[in-house]
C-alpha atoms as a printed R data frame, in Angstrom:
    type eleno elety resid chain resno       x      y       z
1   ATOM     1    CA   MET     A     1  -1.624  1.561  36.001
2   ATOM     2    CA   ALA     A     2  -1.952 -0.572  32.857
3   ATOM     3    CA   ASP     A     3  -5.699 -0.136  32.814
4   ATOM     4    CA   THR     A     4  -5.207  3.625  32.474
5   ATOM     5    CA   ARG     A     5  -2.401  3.698  29.948
6   ATOM     6    CA   LEU     A     6  -3.642  1.164  27.408
7   ATOM     7    CA   PRO     A     7  -6.999  2.752  26.604
8   ATOM     8    CA   ASN     A     8  -5.213  6.113  26.404
9   ATOM     9    CA   MET     A     9  -2.967  4.770  23.630
10  ATOM    10    CA   THR     A    10  -5.940  3.857  21.440
11  ATOM    11    CA   THR     A    11  -7.556  7.197  22.277
12  ATOM    12    CA   LEU     A    12  -4.387  8.945  21.128
13  ATOM    13    CA   ALA     A    13  -4.410  6.811  17.974
14  ATOM    14    CA   LEU     A    14  -7.987  7.890  17.238
15  ATOM    15    CA   VAL     A    15  -7.203 11.562  17.817
16  ATOM    16    CA   THR     A    16  -4.084 11.324  15.655
17  ATOM    17    CA   ALA     A    17  -6.035  9.583  12.882
18  ATOM    18    CA   ILE     A    18  -8.589 12.391  12.849
19  ATOM    19    CA   ALA     A    19  -5.736 14.913  12.816
20  ATOM    20    CA   THR     A    20  -4.316 13.135   9.755
21  ATOM    21    CA   VAL     A    21  -7.555 13.654   7.858
22  ATOM    22    CA   ILE     A    22  -7.683 17.330   8.869
23  ATOM    23    CA   ILE     A    23  -4.071 17.976   7.816
24  ATOM    24    CA   LEU     A    24  -4.618 16.175   4.504
25  ATOM    25    CA   LEU     A    25  -7.660 18.332   3.818
26  ATOM    26    CA   MET     A    26  -5.577 21.405   4.659
27  ATOM    27    CA   ALA     A    27  -2.993 20.353   2.049
28  ATOM    28    CA   THR     A    28  -5.646 20.129  -0.652
29  ATOM    29    CA   MET     A    29  -7.842 23.075   0.344
30  ATOM    30    CA   GLY     A    30  -4.848 25.309   1.014
31  ATOM    31    CA   PHE     A    31  -3.656 24.865  -2.551
32  ATOM    32    CA   ARG     A    32  -7.122 25.291  -4.034
33  ATOM    33    CA   MET     A    33  -7.709 28.447  -1.971
34  ATOM    34    CA   GLU     A    34  -4.213 29.713  -2.862
35  ATOM    35    CA   TRP     A    35  -3.124 29.894   0.766
36  ATOM    36    CA   TRP     A    36   0.163 28.338  -0.366
37  ATOM    37    CA   GLY     A    37   1.762 27.085  -3.561
38  ATOM    38    CA   TYR     A    38   2.660 23.639  -4.840
39  ATOM    39    CA   SER     A    39   5.718 23.194  -2.609
40  ATOM    40    CA   GLY     A    40   3.764 24.346   0.447
41  ATOM    41    CA   SER     A    41   1.028 21.853  -0.328
42  ATOM    42    CA   LEU     A    42   3.570 19.025  -0.554
43  ATOM    43    CA   THR     A    43   5.074 20.049   2.775
44  ATOM    44    CA   VAL     A    44   1.676 19.880   4.476
45  ATOM    45    CA   LEU     A    45   1.035 16.559   2.724
46  ATOM    46    CA   ARG     A    46   4.273 15.121   4.115
47  ATOM    47    CA   VAL     A    47   3.209 16.211   7.596
48  ATOM    48    CA   ALA     A    48  -0.127 14.447   7.094
49  ATOM    49    CA   VAL     A    49   1.601 11.239   6.017
50  ATOM    50    CA   SER     A    50   3.976 11.351   8.997
51  ATOM    51    CA   VAL     A    51   1.128 11.917  11.451
52  ATOM    52    CA   GLY     A    52  -0.866  9.158   9.737
53  ATOM    53    CA   ILE     A    53   1.959  6.647  10.101
54  ATOM    54    CA   ILE     A    54   2.223  7.506  13.801
55  ATOM    55    CA   ALA     A    55  -1.538  6.995  14.127
56  ATOM    56    CA   MET     A    56  -1.293  3.565  12.506
57  ATOM    57    CA   LEU     A    57   1.530  2.493  14.813
58  ATOM    58    CA   LEU     A    58  -0.355  3.687  17.894
59  ATOM    59    CA   ALA     A    59  -3.497  1.928  16.710
60  ATOM    60    CA   VAL     A    60  -1.728 -1.383  16.041
61  ATOM    61    CA   ILE     A    61   0.042 -1.342  19.411
62  ATOM    62    CA   GLY     A    62  -3.135 -0.265  21.186
63  ATOM    63    CA   ILE     A    63  -5.183 -2.995  19.485
64  ATOM    64    CA   PHE     A    64  -2.643 -5.638  20.444
65  ATOM    65    CA   ASN     A    65  -2.513 -4.506  24.064
66  ATOM    66    CA   SER     A    66  -6.280 -4.166  24.296
67  ATOM    67    CA   TRP     A    67  -6.795 -7.585  22.706
68  ATOM    68    CA   THR     A    68  -4.429 -9.367  25.074
69  ATOM    69    CA   GLY     A    69  -5.854 -7.431  27.998
70  ATOM    70    CA   ARG     A    70  -9.446 -8.033  26.821
71  ATOM    71    CA   ARG     A    71 -10.310 -4.363  26.918
72  ATOM    72    CA   ARG     A    72 -13.129 -3.900  24.434
73  ATOM    73    CA   PRO     A    73 -13.384 -0.067  24.490
74  ATOM    74    CA   GLY     A    74  -9.694  0.290  23.704
75  ATOM    75    CA   LEU     A    75  -9.933 -2.353  20.992
76  ATOM    76    CA   ALA     A    76 -12.849 -0.539  19.361
77  ATOM    77    CA   ARG     A    77 -11.024  2.804  19.401
78  ATOM    78    CA   GLY     A    78  -7.944  1.253  17.831
79  ATOM    79    CA   VAL     A    79  -9.943 -0.406  15.049
80  ATOM    80    CA   ILE     A    80 -11.818  2.840  14.306
81  ATOM    81    CA   ALA     A    81  -8.488  4.709  14.152
82  ATOM    82    CA   LEU     A    82  -7.159  2.214  11.623
83  ATOM    83    CA   LEU     A    83 -10.325  2.416   9.546
84  ATOM    84    CA   ILE     A    84  -9.953  6.202   9.425
85  ATOM    85    CA   VAL     A    85  -6.246  6.538   8.726
86  ATOM    86    CA   ALA     A    86  -5.561  3.595   6.394
87  ATOM    87    CA   PRO     A    87  -7.811  4.763   3.501
88  ATOM    88    CA   THR     A    88  -6.595  8.325   4.054
89  ATOM    89    CA   LEU     A    89  -2.993  7.328   3.403
90  ATOM    90    CA   VAL     A    90  -3.622  5.114   0.368
91  ATOM    91    CA   THR     A    91  -3.548  7.889  -2.250
92  ATOM    92    CA   PRO     A    92  -0.534  9.899  -1.000
93  ATOM    93    CA   LEU     A    93   1.511  6.759  -0.296
94  ATOM    94    CA   TYR     A    94   0.710  5.262  -3.708
95  ATOM    95    CA   TRP     A    95   1.569  8.564  -5.382
96  ATOM    96    CA   SER     A    96   4.845  8.770  -3.473
97  ATOM    97    CA   TYR     A    97   5.687  5.168  -4.386
98  ATOM    98    CA   SER     A    98   4.895  5.778  -8.062
99  ATOM    99    CA   LYS     A    99   7.066  8.909  -8.126
100 ATOM   100    CA   SER     A   100   9.967  6.937  -6.634
101 ATOM   101    CA   THR     A   101   9.727  4.069  -9.140
102 ATOM   102    CA   LEU     A   102   8.964  6.000 -12.348
103 ATOM   103    CA   PRO     A   103  11.213  8.483 -14.193
104 ATOM   104    CA   PRO     A   104  10.994 12.169 -13.167
105 ATOM   105    CA   ILE     A   105   8.972 13.264 -16.200
106 ATOM   106    CA   GLN     A   106   5.541 14.879 -16.473
107 ATOM   107    CA   ASP     A   107   5.114 15.623 -20.184
108 ATOM   108    CA   ILE     A   108   3.804 12.562 -22.044
109 ATOM   109    CA   SER     A   109   3.024 12.342 -25.751
110 ATOM   110    CA   THR     A   110   2.020  9.667 -28.246
111 ATOM   111    CA   ASP     A   111   4.327 11.352 -30.790
112 ATOM   112    CA   LEU     A   112   7.857 11.840 -29.504
113 ATOM   113    CA   GLU     A   113   9.333 12.953 -32.815
114 ATOM   114    CA   SER     A   114   6.918 15.854 -33.288
115 ATOM   115    CA   PRO     A   115   4.729 16.226 -30.165
116 ATOM   116    CA   PRO     A   116   1.382 18.040 -30.590
117 ATOM   117    CA   GLU     A   117   1.806 21.703 -29.725
118 ATOM   118    CA   PHE     A   118  -0.212 23.832 -27.339
119 ATOM   119    CA   TRP     A   119  -1.382 27.081 -28.882
120 ATOM   120    CA   ASP     A   120  -4.234 28.225 -26.638
121 ATOM   121    CA   SER     A   121  -3.549 26.709 -23.221
122 ATOM   122    CA   PRO     A   122  -3.043 29.278 -20.429
123 ATOM   123    CA   THR     A   123   0.664 28.516 -20.039
124 ATOM   124    CA   SER     A   124   3.452 27.724 -22.481
125 ATOM   125    CA   ARG     A   125   4.146 24.049 -23.029
126 ATOM   126    CA   ILE     A   126   7.408 23.670 -24.931
127 ATOM   127    CA   TYR     A   127   8.334 19.988 -25.161
128 ATOM   128    CA   PRO     A   128  11.387 19.326 -22.944
129 ATOM   129    CA   GLY     A   129  13.310 17.343 -25.558
130 ATOM   130    CA   GLU     A   130  14.918 14.003 -26.315
131 ATOM   131    CA   ALA     A   131  16.073 13.329 -22.762
132 ATOM   132    CA   VAL     A   132  12.435 13.155 -21.626
133 ATOM   133    CA   ALA     A   133  11.388 11.257 -24.764
134 ATOM   134    CA   LYS     A   134  13.983  8.566 -24.052
135 ATOM   135    CA   GLN     A   135  12.722  8.103 -20.501
136 ATOM   136    CA   GLN     A   136   9.144  7.869 -21.730
137 ATOM   137    CA   ARG     A   137  10.041  5.170 -24.270
138 ATOM   138    CA   GLU     A   138  11.594  3.083 -21.516
139 ATOM   139    CA   ALA     A   139   8.880  3.628 -18.896
140 ATOM   140    CA   PHE     A   140   5.742  3.771 -21.069
141 ATOM   141    CA   PRO     A   141   6.362  1.892 -24.349
142 ATOM   142    CA   ASP     A   142   2.607  1.389 -24.769
143 ATOM   143    CA   ILE     A   143   1.913  5.117 -25.217
144 ATOM   144    CA   GLN     A   144   1.437  5.154 -28.990
145 ATOM   145    CA   PRO     A   145  -0.723  6.989 -31.557
146 ATOM   146    CA   LEU     A   146  -4.210  5.650 -32.205
147 ATOM   147    CA   PHE     A   147  -5.190  4.866 -35.794
148 ATOM   148    CA   LEU     A   148  -8.910  4.743 -36.567
149 ATOM   149    CA   SER     A   149 -10.656  4.073 -39.864
150 ATOM   150    CA   SER     A   150 -13.267  6.724 -39.225
151 ATOM   151    CA   PRO     A   151 -14.212  9.980 -40.925
152 ATOM   152    CA   MET     A   152 -12.582 13.011 -39.376
153 ATOM   153    CA   THR     A   153 -15.780 14.854 -38.368
154 ATOM   154    CA   PRO     A   154 -17.430 12.203 -36.150
155 ATOM   155    CA   LEU     A   155 -14.049 11.369 -34.595
156 ATOM   156    CA   PHE     A   156 -13.433 15.028 -33.756
157 ATOM   157    CA   ASP     A   157 -16.932 15.304 -32.284
158 ATOM   158    CA   GLN     A   158 -16.450 12.140 -30.218
159 ATOM   159    CA   ILE     A   159 -13.263 13.520 -28.666
160 ATOM   160    CA   LEU     A   160 -15.140 16.692 -27.745
161 ATOM   161    CA   THR     A   161 -17.873 14.574 -26.161
162 ATOM   162    CA   LEU     A   162 -15.380 12.587 -24.070
163 ATOM   163    CA   VAL     A   163 -13.617 15.771 -22.979
164 ATOM   164    CA   ARG     A   164 -16.893 17.236 -21.746
165 ATOM   165    CA   GLU     A   165 -17.986 13.983 -20.064
166 ATOM   166    CA   ARG     A   166 -14.773 13.984 -18.048
167 ATOM   167    CA   GLY     A   167 -15.421 17.516 -16.856
168 ATOM   168    CA   TRP     A   168 -12.310 18.900 -18.515
169 ATOM   169    CA   MET     A   169 -12.357 22.581 -19.441
170 ATOM   170    CA   LEU     A   170 -12.328 22.977 -23.218
171 ATOM   171    CA   VAL     A   171  -9.728 25.560 -24.240
172 ATOM   172    CA   ALA     A   172  -9.709 25.223 -28.035
173 ATOM   173    CA   ALA     A   173 -11.473 23.193 -30.720
174 ATOM   174    CA   GLU     A   174 -10.019 24.003 -34.123
175 ATOM   175    CA   ARG     A   175 -11.785 21.635 -36.505
176 ATOM   176    CA   ASP     A   176  -9.869 22.781 -39.603
177 ATOM   177    CA   GLU     A   177  -6.569 22.130 -37.825
178 ATOM   178    CA   GLY     A   178  -7.724 18.901 -36.199
179 ATOM   179    CA   ARG     A   179  -6.657 20.284 -32.820
180 ATOM   180    CA   ILE     A   180  -8.384 20.188 -29.445
181 ATOM   181    CA   GLU     A   181  -6.960 21.575 -26.204
182 ATOM   182    CA   ALA     A   182  -8.326 21.172 -22.691
183 ATOM   183    CA   THR     A   183  -7.388 21.780 -19.067
184 ATOM   184    CA   VAL     A   184  -7.750 19.029 -16.471
185 ATOM   185    CA   THR     A   185  -8.203 19.858 -12.791
186 ATOM   186    CA   THR     A   186  -7.231 16.919 -10.590
187 ATOM   187    CA   PHE     A   187  -9.823 15.767  -8.060
188 ATOM   188    CA   TRP     A   188  -7.980 16.009  -4.747
189 ATOM   189    CA   TYR     A   189  -5.453 18.802  -5.076
190 ATOM   190    CA   GLY     A   190  -6.876 20.856  -7.898
191 ATOM   191    CA   PHE     A   191  -3.602 20.700  -9.852
192 ATOM   192    CA   LYS     A   192  -3.894 21.906 -13.442
193 ATOM   193    CA   ASP     A   193  -2.804 19.618 -16.286
194 ATOM   194    CA   ASP     A   194  -2.978 20.483 -19.984
195 ATOM   195    CA   VAL     A   195  -4.091 18.123 -22.754
196 ATOM   196    CA   VAL     A   196  -3.903 18.529 -26.523
197 ATOM   197    CA   PHE     A   197  -5.211 16.275 -29.309
198 ATOM   198    CA   ARG     A   198  -4.004 16.312 -32.909
199 ATOM   199    CA   LEU     A   199  -5.918 14.531 -35.655
200 ATOM   200    CA   THR     A   200  -4.103 13.791 -38.908
201 ATOM   201    CA   GLN     A   201  -5.890 12.462 -41.996
202 ATOM   202    CA   LEU     A   202  -4.023  9.573 -43.615
203 ATOM   203    CA   ASP     A   203  -4.912  7.570 -46.711
204 ATOM   204    CA   ALA     A   204  -7.052  4.944 -45.000
205 ATOM   205    CA   ALA     A   205  -7.315  6.190 -41.427
206 ATOM   206    CA   VAL     A   206  -7.099  9.115 -39.041
207 ATOM   207    CA   ARG     A   207  -4.127  9.259 -36.722
208 ATOM   208    CA   VAL     A   208  -4.950 10.516 -33.221
209 ATOM   209    CA   ASP     A   209  -2.087 11.906 -31.160
210 ATOM   210    CA   MET     A   210  -2.525 13.020 -27.563
211 ATOM   211    CA   ARG     A   211  -0.220 14.870 -25.227
212 ATOM   212    CA   SER     A   212  -0.780 15.385 -21.500
213 ATOM   213    CA   THR     A   213   1.453 17.476 -19.252
214 ATOM   214    CA   SER     A   214   1.398 18.792 -15.688
215 ATOM   215    CA   ARG     A   215   1.784 22.494 -14.907
216 ATOM   216    CA   PHE     A   216   2.981 21.968 -11.356
217 ATOM   217    CA   GLY     A   217   5.552 19.805  -9.731
218 ATOM   218    CA   SER     A   218   8.970 18.355 -10.208
219 ATOM   219    CA   GLY     A   219  10.316 14.865  -9.913
220 ATOM   220    CA   GLY     A   220   7.617 13.332 -12.068
221 ATOM   221    CA   ASP     A   221   3.859 12.880 -12.063
222 ATOM   222    CA   GLY     A   222   3.678  9.341 -10.719
223 ATOM   223    CA   GLY     A   223   2.426  8.092 -14.087
224 ATOM   224    CA   SER     A   224  -0.776 10.125 -14.029
225 ATOM   225    CA   ASN     A   225  -0.344 11.678 -17.481
226 ATOM   226    CA   ALA     A   226   0.448  8.340 -19.102
227 ATOM   227    CA   GLN     A   227  -2.570  6.762 -17.429
228 ATOM   228    CA   ARG     A   228  -4.773  9.648 -18.623
229 ATOM   229    CA   ILE     A   229  -3.697  9.026 -22.223
230 ATOM   230    CA   ARG     A   230  -4.198  5.253 -21.928
231 ATOM   231    CA   ALA     A   231  -7.683  5.596 -20.497
232 ATOM   232    CA   PHE     A   232  -8.830  8.256 -22.950
233 ATOM   233    CA   LEU     A   233  -7.591  6.574 -26.115
234 ATOM   234    CA   ALA     A   234  -8.926  3.197 -24.994
235 ATOM   235    CA   GLU     A   235 -12.396  4.634 -24.471
236 ATOM   236    CA   LEU     A   236 -12.216  6.597 -27.726
237 ATOM   237    CA   LYS     A   237 -11.348  3.394 -29.604
238 ATOM   238    CA   GLN     A   238 -14.246  1.577 -27.932
239 ATOM   239    CA   ARG     A   239 -16.737  4.356 -28.695
240 ATOM   240    CA   MET     A   240 -15.711  4.592 -32.359
241 ATOM   241    CA   ALA     A   241 -15.988  0.810 -32.792
242 ATOM   242    CA   HIS     A   242 -19.724  0.935 -32.096
């Protein structure tokens, strides 16, 4: 009886692992194809994570039983199931962990006193106020304006270059105002985020402010907007230093 059941457990683990990948793809493609909205996509994603965890448990138990019973086919199926499901769960589990440990905010700005305003982005982006600013200061104290001793024109052009290199959709580039707006489409789910840059000429430098905010969701962005600002301003600083 054992010889029949044990290989079946690893087979079930493999089937469940493949199902996890399919359900995860449904969560992303369903949102992109507008089969369902943001909340529907999250519901499907939660199903994928639950099925994936079951697949991992089945695989681990099946591997252990196959190893002790010296059943190589079952062992191979269990290992393959783990190799399929573990990478699949990394992104959603990390995102879920980040959302649970970071404040529930999704509008991040280098200037919290007077955040750069969106004028041309497809949806209104009114800054949510001091309550969000306070949480940002506590969670992301490193999100600060960038000061560069560079002429305005090449700095403006360099920001445009970096926006295009990242594949962001340029919405506005008002050179006289020192304002650039763009829309970011996330890789997996196709969520839309809005970004605005504001360049201010000072006596000896140009101040670069950046604001990044998510259109969809509640309960926070898992730090994605803050990380977008960090990465962009760091690369901009490096490019302008050369």
